C-alpha positions, 0 to 999 in steps of 0.5 A: 762535395768532394774537395776539388784538391782530391779530384782527377783532373790532371796538374793543378793550378791554383793562385798564391798569396793573393791576400797580401799587397804586392802579392810576391812581386817586390816591386814598387809600380802603381799598378802592383797588386792591392791585396784589399777585400774588394779585389779578392773577392772579384778574384776568387769569383774569376777564378772559380768561373775560369777553372783555377783549382785552388787559392792559397794564402800567405800568412803574415803577421807583421810587415817587413822593415823598410819596404811596402811589400806585404804592407797590408795582408789579410789573416788567412782564416777569416779570408778563406772563410769570405773566399768560400762564401762567394765561390761555389767550386774552388779550393780555398787554403788558410795557411796556419802557423802551428806555433802561433795558434791553439790547435783547439782553436784551429781546429774548430775555426777550420772546421767553421769555414770547411761547412761555409764552404761545403766541404772545399776548405783546405790547410796549409801547415807552416811552422814559422821562420821569421824571428820577428814574428815570433817575437811579436807573440812574445815567443822565441824562435827554436833554433832549427827547423827540426825543434819547429817541426817536432813542435807542428807535428804534436800540434796536428796530432791534437787537430786531427784527433779533435776531428776523428775522436768520438769521444772526449780525450786528454793530451799531455804532450811536450809542447802541449801539456794538460789538455783535458777533455777536448771535444770539437763540433762541428768537424770538416765535412768529410772528416778532414781536409786536404793538407799542404806543407809548404816547407825547404828545409830537410825536416820540412819535407819529413813532415810532409812525408808524415802528414801532408797531402801536398808538398809545396817547396822549391824545385828549380828545374825540371832534372832537380824537381825530378829527383826531389819527387822521386825522394818524396815519394820514396820517404812517404811510402815508408809511412804506411804507402802514403802518397804525397803530391809534390808542388812548387810556386812560379810567377807568372808574366805571360804575353802574346809575344816574348818581347812584350813579357820580358819588357814587363818583367824588366818594368817591374822586377828591375828597373822598379824593383824594391831592392831594399825589400828584396834585401830584406826579405831574402835576409829574413829567409836566412839567405845572407852572406853568411850562409850563401856565395855572392854568386848565389845572392846575385842569382836569388835577388832577380828572381826574389824581385820578380817573385819571391824566389819562385819558378820563372814563367815568363813569355808567350802562352806556348813558352809557358806551356812548355815549361809547365809540361817540362815540370809535369814530367819531371813528376810535379803535380801542380803549380801555385801561381803568382801575377803582379795584377792577378785579376788584370792577367788571370784571364789571358793566362787561363784562356791561352795556356791552360787550353795548351795544357789541356791539348798536351794531355796534362789536364783535363777540362773542369767537370770533364 
């Protein structure tokens, strides 16, 4: 089976962070997403039936102090195996911190889940940025993204060589010295997995242009998104003519009327936002008064409460379809979506928005 991420069906739509409690909404409302296995399994089956292209988990190893946001997060490789086992068509990614999982272990685990899904697994490589997680593993967070991605590059070199080399090989590098007799079986069904790199730094985007099929990054509006896509395409072309599809993440509040959508956004992301959690998460990502102006922080806070800083897709199906089309025209190739209640909101979104995208010519029906 061809992995659906390589299928030519147009603009890709996926679900982001369903493996985590609250998803990406930093809110205290009781109906926030549970993130438990039963709900994830039901969501995977529903998304598979409704034509969603991929599932993308967030990787977290410890919680955020003083907040219930992401107080429970399912580990992503085992989660991906379970999701692949209960679905038939959809692609399922595992998010792997290259600094925290040995490449020999990761190569075998990822190949195993790909076999479970008959070739539908994917890999999201992240170099990490949260100092407390590094400390939980007894590691020091490297001082710059460039250092973190140099480590990730060597990690990925070992993994993909394990998947491609027919003979045992040795590896003696800066970060992984004196590895001997490396060989693995089974391997991914197609010999490789589609690779996402989720990154916002210049070093991370450089890593993506060299190695990834998809770059998941911040695109705040169509104009800046277009400039970002142009830069990534030029950089990727310098590495053997590679092509990298740029995607971004967005939070969705889709309702029959705009007033209903805005009322629900106000309810969960203003009146019941977990503002302590918002400030903790923003600070953990380096968004603080030392790095940003007060005006910028005031602008970021509502977006973080609503969806961890993602693009807002708030309004009617017509509103949301029009916004997505504007990003398609800017050159983006997909969106990773989050909802306050994935199970409760997904069917209305797919039944109303996806047909509008098909009519606009930016998506083709699954199997069509």
